[in-house]
C-alpha positions in Angstrom: 14.9 24.0 -28.2 11.3 26.7 -29.1 11.1 30.3 -26.8 8.7 32.7 -26.3 10.9 36.4 -26.1 12.4 37.5 -29.6 16.0 36.8 -29.9 18.1 39.8 -29.7 20.5 40.5 -32.9 24.5 40.3 -31.8 26.8 43.1 -32.5 29.6 41.9 -34.6 31.4 45.0 -34.3 33.6 47.4 -31.9 33.2 51.2 -31.9 32.7 54.1 -29.8 34.5 53.7 -27.0 33.9 53.8 -23.1 35.2 53.2 -19.8 36.4 49.2 -20.2 35.0 45.9 -18.5 37.7 44.6 -18.1 37.2 40.4 -17.4 39.6 38.4 -14.8 39.3 35.7 -16.4 40.4 34.9 -20.0 39.6 31.5 -22.1 42.4 31.0 -25.2 40.7 28.9 -28.1 43.4 27.4 -28.6 42.5 24.4 -31.5 39.2 23.0 -32.7 41.7 19.2 -32.4 40.6 16.8 -30.2 40.3 12.9 -30.4 36.6 12.7 -28.9 34.1 13.9 -31.4 31.6 14.5 -28.5 27.9 14.7 -29.4 27.3 18.0 -27.3 30.3 20.0 -27.9 30.4 23.4 -28.3 32.9 24.5 -31.0 31.9 20.7 -32.7 36.0 19.7 -32.6 36.5 16.7 -33.4 40.1 14.8 -35.1 39.6 16.7 -38.2 39.5 19.7 -36.1 41.6 23.1 -37.2 44.1 25.4 -35.5 43.2 28.4 -36.6 45.0 31.6 -37.5 46.2 32.7 -34.2 50.0 31.9 -34.2 52.0 31.3 -31.1 53.1 34.7 -31.0 49.9 36.0 -31.5 48.4 34.2 -28.2 52.0 35.7 -26.8 50.4 39.1 -28.2 47.3 38.3 -26.5 48.0 37.5 -23.4 51.2 40.6 -22.7 47.7 43.1 -23.3 45.7 40.7 -21.6 48.3 40.9 -18.4 48.5 44.4 -18.6 44.7 45.2 -18.3 44.4 43.3 -15.5 43.7 40.1 -16.6 44.4 37.6 -13.6 43.7 33.8 -15.1 44.1 32.7 -19.1 42.2 29.3 -19.4 43.7 27.5 -22.5 40.6 25.3 -23.8 39.8 23.2 -27.0 38.8 21.5 -29.0 41.7 19.5 -26.4 44.7 22.6 -26.3 46.7 19.1 -24.7 46.8 18.2 -28.7 48.1 21.2 -29.7 52.2 21.4 -29.2 52.9 25.2 -28.5 50.3 24.3 -25.2 53.7 24.5 -22.7 55.0 27.4 -24.4 51.8 29.6 -24.5 51.5 28.5 -21.0 55.4 29.3 -19.5 54.7 32.4 -21.5 51.2 33.4 -19.7 53.2 32.2 -15.8 55.9 34.8 -17.1 54.1 37.8 -17.2 52.6 37.0 -14.1 49.2 35.2 -15.5 48.1 32.1 -13.5 47.2 29.4 -16.0 44.3 26.6 -16.2 43.8 24.4 -19.3 40.7 22.8 -19.8 41.3 18.9 -21.1 39.4 15.2 -21.8 42.5 14.0 -19.7 42.7 10.7 -22.2 46.4 11.8 -23.1 49.1 13.1 -21.2 52.2 13.2 -21.7 56.0 13.9 -18.7 56.0 17.1 -20.3 52.6 18.6 -19.4 52.5 16.7 -16.6 55.0 19.1 -15.2 53.3 22.0 -16.5 50.8 20.7 -14.2 52.1 20.8 -11.1 53.2 24.0 -11.2 52.3 26.1 -8.1 50.5 28.4 -10.6 48.2 25.7 -12.9 45.2 24.2 -12.7 43.1 22.3 -15.2 39.5 21.2 -15.6 38.4 17.9 -17.5 35.4 16.4 -18.5 33.8 13.8 -17.3 30.3 11.8 -17.6 29.6 8.9 -16.3 31.0 5.4 -14.1 29.6 3.8 -16.9 32.3 2.8 -19.2 29.4 2.8 -22.1 28.2 6.0 -20.7 31.1 8.3 -21.0 31.5 6.2 -24.3 27.8 7.2 -26.0 28.5 10.7 -24.8 32.2 11.3 -26.3 32.1 7.8 -28.9 35.9 7.2 -28.3 35.8 3.3 -27.3 38.8 3.3 -24.9 38.5 7.1 -23.7 36.6 6.7 -19.8 39.7 4.0 -18.6 42.7 6.7 -20.2 40.4 9.5 -18.3 39.7 7.7 -15.5 43.5 6.7 -14.9 45.1 10.5 -15.3 42.6 11.5 -12.7 43.4 9.1 -9.9 47.3 10.4 -11.4 46.3 14.7 -11.7 45.0 13.7 -7.7 48.3 11.7 -7.0 50.8 14.3 -7.7 48.9 17.2 -5.8 47.5 18.6 -9.1 45.1 21.6 -8.9 41.6 19.5 -10.8 38.0 19.9 -11.0 35.4 18.5 -12.7 33.1 19.3 -15.4 30.3 16.9 -15.7 27.3 17.6 -18.7 24.2 15.8 -19.0 23.7 15.0 -23.0 23.1 11.8 -23.2 19.9 9.2 -21.1 20.9 7.4 -17.9 24.3 8.8 -17.4 23.7 9.1 -13.3 25.3 11.9 -12.9 24.9 11.5 -8.7 27.2 7.7 -9.4 29.5 10.4 -12.1 30.6 12.2 -9.0 30.2 9.4 -6.4 32.8 7.7 -8.6 35.0 10.7 -8.7 35.6 12.1 -5.3 36.2 8.0 -5.1 39.1 9.0 -6.8 40.0 12.1 -4.4 38.2 14.8 -6.3 36.3 17.5 -4.2 35.8 19.8 -6.8 32.7 19.8 -9.9 29.8 21.0 -11.0 26.8 19.5 -13.3 25.1 21.0 -16.3 22.3 20.2 -18.3 23.7 20.3 -22.1 23.7 23.1 -24.3 21.6 24.0 -27.6 25.2 25.5 -29.4 27.0 23.5 -31.8 27.3 20.0 -31.7 24.7 19.9 -29.4 22.1 22.6 -31.6 21.5 19.8 -34.4 21.9 22.5 -36.4 19.6 25.3 -34.8 20.6 28.9 -34.5 21.8 29.3 -31.2 20.2 31.5 -29.2 21.6 33.8 -26.0 18.3 31.8 -24.5 20.8 29.2 -23.9 23.8 30.5 -22.0 24.1 30.5 -18.5 23.7 34.4 -17.8 28.2 34.7 -16.5 29.5 34.8 -19.9 30.6 38.5 -19.9 30.6 39.1 -16.9 33.7 38.7 -15.3 35.2 36.4 -18.3 35.7 36.8 -21.6 37.1 34.2 -24.6 39.2 34.7 -27.6 38.6 31.7 -30.1 41.0 30.1 -32.7 40.4 32.7 -35.5 40.9 35.5 -33.3 37.3 36.6 -32.2 36.5 38.2 -28.9 33.5 36.1 -27.6 31.3 36.8 -24.1 32.6 32.2 -23.9 33.6 29.7 -25.4 29.4 29.1 -25.9 28.4 32.6 -26.4 31.1 32.3 -29.9 28.3 33.2 -31.8 28.0 37.3 -30.0 31.2 38.7 -31.6 32.7 41.8 -29.9 36.0 41.8 -32.7 39.0 40.5 -34.1 42.6 40.8 -32.4 44.1 40.7 -35.2 43.0 43.7 -35.8 42.3 46.3 -32.5 44.5 45.8 -28.6 41.9 44.3 -26.6 41.4 47.0 -24.3 40.2 48.9 -27.5 37.2 45.7 -27.5 37.0 46.2 -24.1 36.3 49.4 -24.2 34.2 49.1 -27.8 30.4 49.9 -28.2 30.0 45.8 -29.5 31.2 44.6 -26.5 29.2 47.1 -23.9 26.1 45.7 -26.4 27.5 41.5 -25.9 27.1 42.3 -21.9 23.7 44.3 -22.0 22.0 41.1 -23.7 23.8 38.1 -21.9 19.9 37.6 -20.1 19.9 38.2 -16.0 20.3 34.7 -14.1 18.4 34.5 -10.7 20.2 31.6 -9.2 23.9 29.9 -9.4 23.8 27.9 -12.9 27.2 26.9 -14.7 27.5 26.2 -18.5 30.9 27.3 -19.7 34.0 23.9 -19.0 35.7 27.6 -17.6 33.2 27.5 -14.9 35.4 27.2 -11.5 33.5 26.0 -8.2 31.8 29.8 -7.2 29.2 27.5 -7.6 27.6 24.8 -5.5 29.6 21.5 -6.7 26.6 19.2 -5.2 24.4 21.0 -8.4 23.0 18.9 -10.7 21.7 19.2 -14.1 18.3 20.6 -14.4 
């Protein structure tokens, strides 16, 4: 993908503290390990992905700070967060300090312990869904059995009354997003959004990431912390780094010059679009990819 405008140079350090801009939604990327290897994955996750330098105690410390700052919701994301053994403990800790919990998952494998977690009142889940056609779904995920397992777990989640929403991304030709949405509605899913694949991570095919590929909402009410502790405006904006929670308290990072500069370089959009898996349904859920 090309652009006719020069890309701003992203800031990399935080200093010159000013008034903090505190997001209400904080994505915590707790692993890069995933049983799938999706063609568009922003973090290039897969079966050989690692878990980074953030320990369970580090994540708990960050959540304590986030709750004290006024963050309302944390989202556990990856990779595939359900494959991180510490997820149940982390979610319980988040709930104990007054945070709502969202888990963004591929719903390929759900243990009894995780079903119990998902059913709690202050917990919701988002999941990825690509096509009503098992072959097209497999073309995106790289796993032949993923369609059947995910679809069965979507049905089970709806049956249990768990709060669910679907994220659909147009990745390969012939997915038929309309048919995928119709299939989800047949399972009882009512909350969903769709987007095109963004040229970030595996979808960039080796090209440098550009801020023009972001949806324009990164950093605006949301932020992300990567598995090595880096603070970024969202998981797709991982190349815009405001500092590291290993070195600096979260509140100081949000008050830092680097964070303010990141907010300034993320392009504004005239229309409501979705991008990050963190997106909720404050946009029109029937919006189709471009």
